[in-house]
N, C-alpha and C positions, 0 to 999 in steps of 0.2 A: 504494500500500500504506500502511496506517495502523499506526503502531507506538505503543506506550506506553513512555515512558522510566521505568525502574524506578528510583525514588529514595525516601529515606526521608520526605520532606514532602509536597510539593504534587504532584498528579496532572498529568501533562504528556503530551499526545499530539502526534504530527506526521504529516505525510504525505510519503513519499518514493517516487520513481519505481522505485527498485530497492534492493537490499540494500547496495550499495556507498555510495550517498548516504545511506542510513539509518545506516550505520556512521560516515560523517563528521558527521552531524548529532548523533549520540549522543556522539561524542568531544567536539564542541564544547560542546553543552548540558550535558554531565555532566562536562566538564573531565577525562575519562579515568577517572572514578570509577564510572559507572553503566553499565548495560546497558540494552537495550531488547527489548521482546517484541512480536512481530507480532500485532495484533488480528484482522484478517481472514485470517491464514494462520499457518503454524506456523514462520516464520522468525523467528530471534533474532539480536540483535547482542550477542556475548559481552561480558563484562567484561574489559577489557584484553587481548583475544585468547584468553582462557580455553580451555575445551576444545573449544569450536566454533570453532576459529581460521579467520578469513575467507580466508586464503591458501588453504586447500584448495578453498574455493567458486570461486576465480577462476583457478585454473590453466588 
C-alpha cells in the first residue's frame, strides 16, 4: 500500500505492507505531528490517534 505523508512542506510518499506499519512509519517520519493518507485505497493514518483511532482497527 502506498501512503502520502501529509505535511506543510515537502511531498513524501512511502510504501507499507499494512496499516499498522504505515502508522509506525508516519509516527517516525512525522515525529507524531503529521498524518498519512492512502493513495491506492481509502485507508488513513490519523493525526495523534484522532477520530480514526487505530486501536479500533486492530481489536
